[in-house]
Backbone as CSV, one residue per row, in Angstrom:
resi,resn,N_x,N_y,N_z,CA_x,CA_y,CA_z,C_x,C_y,C_z
1,MET,29.770,-21.832,-50.621,30.733,-20.623,-50.552,30.042,-19.354,-50.589
2,GLN,30.461,-18.451,-50.012,29.861,-17.054,-50.070,30.908,-16.315,-50.681
3,GLU,30.764,-15.364,-51.532,31.685,-14.469,-51.986,31.905,-13.347,-50.926
4,TYR,33.040,-13.029,-50.509,33.405,-11.969,-49.322,33.157,-10.676,-49.786
5,GLU,32.498,-9.853,-48.903,32.470,-8.446,-49.021,32.962,-7.951,-47.753
6,GLN,33.948,-6.926,-48.223,34.757,-6.219,-47.369,33.879,-5.493,-46.289
7,THR,33.860,-5.613,-44.913,33.179,-4.825,-43.837,34.134,-4.384,-42.887
8,GLY,33.677,-3.723,-41.765,34.279,-3.179,-40.626,34.708,-4.304,-39.930
9,ASN,34.361,-5.708,-39.888,34.492,-6.870,-38.874,35.784,-7.248,-39.195
10,TYR,36.678,-7.221,-38.261,38.173,-7.874,-38.412,38.293,-8.937,-37.527
11,ASP,37.273,-9.558,-36.826,37.343,-10.616,-35.882,37.125,-11.756,-36.827
12,CYS,38.230,-12.260,-37.359,38.195,-13.422,-38.232,39.532,-14.074,-38.374
13,ILE,39.562,-15.274,-39.123,40.857,-15.940,-39.313,40.747,-15.872,-41.030
14,VAL,41.885,-15.485,-41.558,42.131,-15.438,-42.760,42.840,-16.702,-43.119
15,VAL,42.678,-17.375,-44.064,43.429,-18.596,-44.810,43.805,-18.364,-46.085
16,GLY,45.242,-18.076,-46.335,45.694,-17.654,-47.563,46.182,-19.014,-48.194
17,GLY,45.175,-19.328,-49.356,45.504,-20.483,-50.141,44.415,-21.508,-49.982
18,GLY,43.796,-21.681,-51.063,42.754,-22.603,-51.050,43.024,-24.191,-51.852
19,GLY,44.319,-24.570,-51.566,44.583,-26.092,-51.912,44.289,-26.674,-50.744
20,ALA,44.972,-27.842,-51.011,44.579,-28.976,-49.942,44.684,-28.680,-48.401
21,SER,45.957,-27.934,-48.128,46.255,-27.348,-46.764,45.204,-26.349,-46.392
22,GLY,44.990,-25.488,-47.154,44.029,-24.648,-46.681,42.700,-24.925,-46.454
23,LEU,42.320,-25.810,-47.428,41.019,-26.359,-47.311,40.823,-27.404,-45.870
24,ALA,41.766,-28.148,-45.612,41.979,-28.893,-44.441,41.966,-28.071,-43.186
25,ALA,42.641,-26.993,-43.352,42.777,-25.929,-42.084,41.359,-25.594,-41.790
26,ILE,40.811,-25.015,-42.871,39.187,-24.756,-42.570,38.220,-25.769,-42.176
27,SER,38.437,-26.779,-42.696,37.800,-27.966,-42.217,38.045,-28.363,-40.771
28,ALA,39.054,-28.298,-40.385,39.602,-28.606,-39.064,38.818,-27.482,-38.088
29,MET,38.987,-26.257,-38.382,38.441,-25.145,-37.585,36.901,-25.423,-37.556
30,ALA,36.318,-25.701,-38.726,34.738,-25.806,-38.642,34.327,-26.835,-37.853
31,ASP,35.160,-28.033,-37.826,34.922,-29.279,-36.832,34.887,-28.938,-35.362
32,LEU,35.527,-27.798,-35.127,35.486,-27.246,-33.857,34.539,-26.118,-33.501
33,GLY,33.857,-25.820,-34.653,32.765,-24.855,-34.359,33.508,-23.430,-34.854
34,ILE,34.702,-23.215,-35.314,35.170,-21.998,-35.823,34.720,-21.759,-37.157
35,THR,34.056,-20.824,-37.586,33.401,-20.543,-38.927,33.610,-19.100,-39.264
36,ASN,34.157,-18.229,-38.370,34.403,-16.841,-38.850,35.646,-16.913,-39.717
37,THR,35.901,-17.393,-40.991,37.099,-17.562,-41.748,36.801,-17.020,-43.224
38,LEU,37.823,-16.514,-43.612,37.843,-15.891,-44.969,39.048,-16.581,-45.711
39,LEU,38.647,-17.264,-46.736,39.707,-17.872,-47.817,39.943,-16.874,-48.890
40,LEU,41.226,-16.544,-48.888,41.880,-15.936,-49.861,42.642,-16.918,-51.020
41,GLU,42.045,-16.755,-52.308,42.528,-17.765,-53.295,42.994,-16.902,-54.571
42,LYS,44.180,-17.192,-55.045,44.606,-16.403,-56.101,43.947,-16.560,-57.303
43,ASN,43.259,-17.830,-57.362,42.937,-18.553,-58.923,41.328,-18.237,-58.646
44,ALA,40.589,-18.539,-59.731,39.125,-18.556,-59.906,38.430,-19.649,-59.120
45,GLU,39.090,-20.695,-58.722,38.456,-21.871,-57.938,39.496,-22.317,-56.965
46,VAL,39.019,-23.186,-55.883,39.859,-23.731,-55.034,40.200,-25.106,-55.436
47,GLY,41.159,-25.807,-54.630,41.347,-27.211,-55.072,42.981,-27.442,-55.170
48,GLY,43.598,-26.536,-55.712,45.140,-26.797,-56.079,45.292,-28.150,-56.445
49,SER,46.303,-28.755,-55.872,46.585,-30.125,-56.495,45.415,-31.157,-56.245
50,LEU,44.483,-31.036,-55.447,43.336,-31.794,-55.425,42.635,-31.890,-56.905
51,LEU,42.882,-30.907,-57.667,42.132,-31.064,-58.915,42.847,-31.867,-59.966
52,THR,44.389,-31.905,-59.758,45.193,-32.586,-60.618,45.848,-33.981,-60.067
53,ASP,45.946,-34.062,-58.919,46.561,-35.344,-58.436,45.646,-36.438,-58.750
54,SER,46.247,-37.245,-59.259,45.328,-38.801,-59.666,45.531,-39.705,-58.593
55,GLU,46.655,-39.654,-57.702,46.925,-40.864,-56.535,45.801,-40.956,-55.827
56,PRO,45.122,-41.892,-55.429,44.161,-42.136,-54.357,44.896,-41.717,-53.106
57,LEU,44.060,-41.179,-52.421,44.341,-40.717,-50.775,43.618,-41.659,-49.991
58,SER,44.339,-42.051,-48.959,43.797,-42.730,-47.848,43.771,-42.191,-46.608
59,LEU,42.246,-41.792,-46.245,42.153,-40.895,-45.090,40.981,-41.683,-44.291
60,SER,41.403,-41.881,-42.834,40.451,-42.678,-41.938,39.924,-43.994,-42.501
61,GLY,40.908,-44.790,-43.173,40.601,-46.014,-43.661,39.804,-46.012,-44.988
62,LYS,39.408,-45.024,-45.490,38.731,-44.756,-46.904,39.816,-44.187,-47.994
63,SER,39.530,-44.743,-49.207,40.129,-44.292,-50.173,39.419,-43.051,-51.053
64,PHE,40.123,-41.984,-51.311,39.305,-40.808,-52.115,40.337,-40.521,-52.972
65,SER,39.630,-39.997,-54.168,40.527,-39.316,-55.141,40.633,-37.870,-54.816
66,GLY,41.535,-36.981,-55.358,41.583,-35.766,-55.194,40.142,-35.026,-55.368
67,LYS,39.666,-35.066,-56.407,38.276,-34.431,-56.979,37.234,-34.974,-55.928
68,ALA,37.157,-36.054,-55.419,36.054,-36.469,-54.380,36.441,-35.814,-53.087
69,LEU,37.547,-35.734,-52.630,37.869,-35.025,-51.490,37.420,-33.694,-51.503
70,LEU,37.929,-32.879,-52.696,37.461,-31.561,-53.029,36.050,-31.321,-52.891
71,ALA,35.275,-32.421,-53.315,33.936,-32.077,-53.270,33.350,-32.141,-51.875
72,GLN,33.952,-33.065,-51.051,33.640,-32.868,-49.715,33.996,-31.648,-49.003
73,PHE,35.228,-31.160,-49.328,35.454,-29.821,-48.726,34.479,-28.766,-49.152
74,LEU,34.176,-28.637,-50.485,33.034,-27.612,-51.052,31.837,-27.831,-50.338
75,ARG,31.335,-29.145,-50.148,30.210,-29.124,-49.125,30.221,-28.667,-47.892
76,LEU,31.122,-28.964,-47.279,31.522,-28.301,-45.858,31.720,-26.841,-45.795
77,MET,32.179,-26.312,-46.929,32.350,-24.775,-46.956,31.055,-24.114,-47.330
78,ASP,30.118,-24.744,-47.876,28.610,-24.494,-48.204,28.028,-24.491,-47.041
79,ILE,27.964,-25.471,-46.282,27.337,-25.728,-45.147,27.670,-24.719,-43.831
80,TYR,28.736,-24.468,-43.786,29.475,-23.385,-42.789,29.484,-21.837,-43.408
81,GLU,29.193,-21.850,-44.685,28.856,-20.736,-45.425,30.296,-19.668,-45.091
82,VAL,31.637,-20.581,-45.501,32.806,-20.047,-45.341,32.849,-18.822,-46.495
83,LYS,33.362,-17.839,-46.213,33.451,-16.709,-47.053,34.855,-16.631,-47.840
84,THR,34.723,-16.394,-49.315,35.830,-16.664,-50.160,36.288,-15.483,-50.850
85,ALA,37.308,-15.134,-51.197,37.696,-13.999,-52.068,38.597,-14.562,-53.036
86,PHE,38.061,-14.739,-54.344,38.961,-15.387,-55.485,39.527,-14.328,-56.155
87,HIS,40.551,-14.823,-56.985,41.446,-13.849,-57.616,42.081,-12.712,-56.643
88,ARG,42.568,-13.079,-55.619,43.274,-12.324,-54.366,44.547,-13.117,-54.140
89,GLU,45.702,-12.530,-54.425,46.849,-12.805,-53.980,47.672,-12.020,-52.988
90,LEU,47.782,-12.925,-51.831,48.653,-12.275,-50.684,50.010,-11.685,-51.053
91,LEU,50.306,-10.443,-50.727,51.467,-9.624,-51.088,52.327,-9.423,-49.868
92,SER,51.628,-8.924,-48.879,52.576,-8.729,-47.591,51.536,-8.942,-46.441
93,VAL,52.129,-9.083,-45.144,51.496,-8.995,-43.760,52.261,-8.149,-43.060
94,SER,51.526,-7.213,-42.235,52.019,-6.386,-41.217,51.103,-6.413,-39.947
95,LEU,51.723,-6.158,-38.798,50.988,-5.975,-37.667,50.848,-4.556,-37.359
96,ASN,49.685,-4.222,-37.144,49.237,-2.786,-36.899,49.923,-2.420,-35.438
97,ASP,50.449,-1.071,-35.536,51.027,-0.529,-34.408,49.957,-0.081,-33.262
98,PHE,48.672,0.319,-33.726,47.793,0.957,-32.968,46.663,-0.105,-32.673
99,SER,46.716,-1.056,-33.115,45.536,-2.170,-32.892,46.001,-3.483,-33.095
100,PRO,45.421,-4.555,-32.383,45.954,-6.057,-32.556,45.663,-6.835,-34.019
101,PHE,45.228,-6.087,-34.884,44.743,-6.532,-36.231,46.075,-6.555,-37.102
102,PHE,46.098,-7.709,-37.983,46.959,-7.794,-39.186,46.470,-6.818,-40.403
103,THR,47.262,-6.208,-40.953,46.817,-5.779,-42.358,47.562,-6.518,-43.445
104,LEU,46.462,-7.168,-44.440,47.120,-7.872,-45.359,46.932,-7.041,-46.713
105,SER,48.106,-6.841,-47.457,48.080,-6.325,-48.799,47.731,-7.361,-49.906
106,VAL,46.746,-7.089,-50.367,46.401,-8.127,-51.471,46.100,-7.548,-52.825
107,LYS,46.545,-8.423,-53.861,46.442,-7.889,-55.118,45.215,-8.768,-55.843
108,ASN,44.381,-7.882,-56.486,43.413,-8.534,-57.117,43.876,-9.027,-58.449
109,THR,43.910,-10.196,-58.782,44.651,-10.847,-60.139,43.744,-10.355,-61.304
110,ILE,42.849,-9.867,-61.249,41.835,-9.334,-62.370,42.247,-7.971,-62.734
111,SER,41.835,-7.346,-61.577,41.957,-5.631,-62.099,43.487,-5.297,-61.591
112,GLN,44.265,-6.043,-60.996,45.614,-5.702,-60.649,45.861,-4.704,-59.698
113,LYS,44.684,-4.361,-59.047,44.620,-3.457,-57.925,45.070,-4.008,-56.750
114,GLU,45.704,-3.046,-55.654,46.124,-3.441,-54.423,44.708,-3.397,-53.403
115,GLU,44.512,-4.183,-52.619,43.297,-4.163,-51.596,43.985,-4.609,-50.278
116,LEU,43.336,-4.014,-49.252,43.901,-4.339,-47.769,42.618,-4.936,-47.172
117,TYR,43.056,-5.975,-46.331,42.141,-6.744,-45.715,42.722,-6.793,-44.277
118,TYR,41.919,-7.048,-43.448,42.247,-7.020,-41.934,41.659,-8.262,-41.108
119,CYS,42.627,-8.800,-40.108,42.248,-10.067,-39.381,42.970,-10.135,-38.146
120,ASN,42.437,-10.926,-37.352,43.336,-11.222,-35.908,43.955,-12.258,-36.070
121,TYR,43.650,-13.375,-36.897,44.663,-14.582,-37.009,44.871,-14.880,-38.435
122,LEU,45.742,-15.676,-38.956,46.175,-15.920,-40.340,46.769,-17.411,-40.352
123,ILE,46.155,-18.075,-41.200,47.016,-19.326,-41.908,47.324,-19.143,-43.157
124,LEU,48.761,-19.327,-43.451,49.245,-19.280,-44.751,49.508,-20.641,-45.177
125,ALA,48.756,-21.021,-46.409,48.774,-22.319,-46.893,48.930,-22.371,-48.307
126,PHE,49.870,-21.766,-48.608,50.176,-21.849,-50.193,51.625,-22.130,-50.626
127,SER,51.811,-22.516,-51.653,53.065,-23.120,-52.090,54.323,-22.037,-51.812
128,ASP,54.225,-20.972,-51.788,55.338,-19.966,-51.629,55.128,-19.173,-50.251
129,SER,54.481,-19.858,-49.278,54.088,-19.108,-48.008,55.322,-19.090,-47.227
130,LYS,56.346,-19.875,-47.354,57.734,-19.690,-46.669,58.372,-18.611,-47.060
131,THR,58.045,-17.793,-47.854,59.049,-16.597,-48.480,58.452,-15.480,-47.719
132,PHE,57.504,-15.664,-46.805,56.959,-14.636,-45.892,57.773,-14.617,-44.568
133,SER,58.404,-13.538,-44.126,59.234,-13.778,-42.995,58.453,-13.018,-41.870
134,LEU,57.398,-13.794,-41.533,56.289,-13.127,-40.549,56.860,-12.756,-39.292
135,HIS,57.791,-13.950,-38.643,58.305,-13.937,-37.362,59.264,-12.887,-37.012
136,ASP,60.003,-12.712,-38.114,60.892,-11.619,-38.226,60.364,-10.313,-38.010
137,ALA,59.243,-10.055,-38.198,58.703,-8.682,-38.223,57.813,-8.455,-36.792
138,GLY,58.343,-9.328,-36.108,57.515,-9.209,-34.766,56.046,-9.498,-34.617
139,ILE,55.544,-10.359,-35.477,54.319,-10.882,-35.433,54.272,-12.146,-34.373
140,PRO,53.230,-12.131,-33.714,53.128,-13.226,-32.595,52.891,-14.571,-33.312
141,GLU,53.828,-15.507,-32.822,53.665,-16.775,-33.476,52.528,-17.679,-33.239
142,ASP,51.844,-17.268,-32.030,50.477,-18.086,-31.718,49.413,-17.630,-32.655
143,ARG,49.375,-16.392,-33.331,48.435,-16.054,-34.245,48.505,-16.246,-35.727
144,VAL,49.602,-16.852,-35.927,49.868,-17.152,-37.254,50.554,-18.574,-37.469
145,LYS,49.917,-19.198,-38.364,50.343,-20.695,-38.698,50.822,-20.735,-40.243
146,ILE,52.047,-21.271,-40.275,52.447,-21.621,-41.881,52.380,-23.158,-41.957
147,VAL,51.773,-23.351,-43.273,51.701,-24.735,-43.397,52.503,-24.850,-44.529
148,GLU,53.357,-26.096,-44.549,54.681,-26.296,-45.454,54.483,-27.647,-45.925
149,GLY,53.220,-28.196,-46.524,53.301,-29.731,-47.014,53.972,-29.841,-48.072
150,LYS,54.855,-31.083,-48.196,55.660,-31.486,-49.337,54.889,-32.214,-50.488
151,SER,53.907,-33.137,-49.880,53.193,-33.977,-50.753,51.694,-33.645,-50.425
152,LEU,50.744,-34.050,-51.069,49.409,-33.852,-51.093,48.831,-34.386,-49.563
153,SER,49.307,-35.682,-49.272,49.102,-35.997,-47.971,49.570,-35.396,-46.871
154,ASP,50.552,-34.836,-47.031,51.493,-34.123,-45.955,50.716,-32.768,-45.891
155,ALA,50.310,-32.144,-47.070,49.621,-30.993,-47.027,48.242,-31.081,-46.197
156,LEU,47.457,-31.924,-46.486,46.340,-32.234,-45.773,46.519,-32.430,-44.382
157,THR,47.419,-33.256,-43.808,47.842,-33.531,-42.541,48.204,-32.166,-41.750
158,GLN,49.082,-31.382,-42.322,49.671,-30.103,-41.829,48.583,-29.061,-41.901
159,GLY,47.887,-29.017,-42.807,46.501,-28.135,-42.866,45.758,-28.231,-41.916
160,GLY,45.448,-29.673,-41.509,44.409,-29.938,-40.600,45.112,-29.705,-39.149
161,LYS,46.294,-29.932,-38.929,47.015,-29.715,-37.873,46.972,-28.158,-37.518
162,ALA,47.225,-27.348,-38.411,47.195,-25.799,-38.134,45.829,-25.347,-37.880
163,GLY,44.758,-25.871,-38.595,43.399,-25.500,-38.328,43.097,-26.004,-36.873
164,ARG,43.413,-26.959,-36.461,43.046,-27.550,-35.012,43.702,-26.694,-34.086
165,GLU,44.844,-26.457,-34.241,45.727,-25.556,-33.443,45.078,-24.149,-33.235
166,MET,44.790,-23.562,-34.591,44.236,-22.327,-34.486,42.795,-22.263,-33.631
167,GLY,41.925,-23.440,-34.142,40.570,-23.493,-33.449,40.830,-23.713,-32.122
168,GLU,41.545,-24.360,-31.546,41.885,-24.711,-30.114,42.242,-23.348,-29.392
169,LEU,43.055,-22.719,-29.843,43.387,-21.332,-29.350,42.197,-20.391,-29.296
170,LEU,41.516,-19.923,-30.278,40.276,-19.389,-30.300,39.303,-19.952,-29.179
171,LEU,39.183,-21.201,-29.013,38.123,-21.718,-28.009,38.492,-21.367,-26.630
172,ARG,39.949,-21.273,-26.323,40.513,-21.130,-25.148,40.176,-19.541,-24.864
173,LYS,40.374,-18.713,-25.861,40.291,-17.452,-25.663,38.851,-16.987,-25.296
174,LYS,37.747,-17.699,-25.677,36.463,-17.498,-25.756,35.966,-17.360,-24.154
């Protein structure tokens, strides 16, 4: 993983939340060749419930612990050089009137300062993402995916689905 440095490049996908669903979304996009992603995570490390869930997960006929699956995701993030911004909590999202970019208001949880991030596409994959009323704000539904997994298995499935859908959309636009 690479620590993100703010630049003028807004042509990216921001994934809000580095738990199971966010990591699955990034993995699914990387499988399609989409690697211009930025992961925002409010904690010091990614993993969420993968770090604590002790129930084995069955994926593609194989059994994994949450920590083993997290190790796989971390290897993939290193291979594809996924950029990360730790200690960043998403506060709000707005669509710019003057450009096609989203403006993300993000709180640095260490300094408590507000920062602005910009992107073309957004996947919200954190436990309270449903509190964002994005579609009521005129934000195009095809450019935003909200993942709402109830269980760890569901979070992985829904995150992967959101990542594939977003990746396929971007491939069609190329």
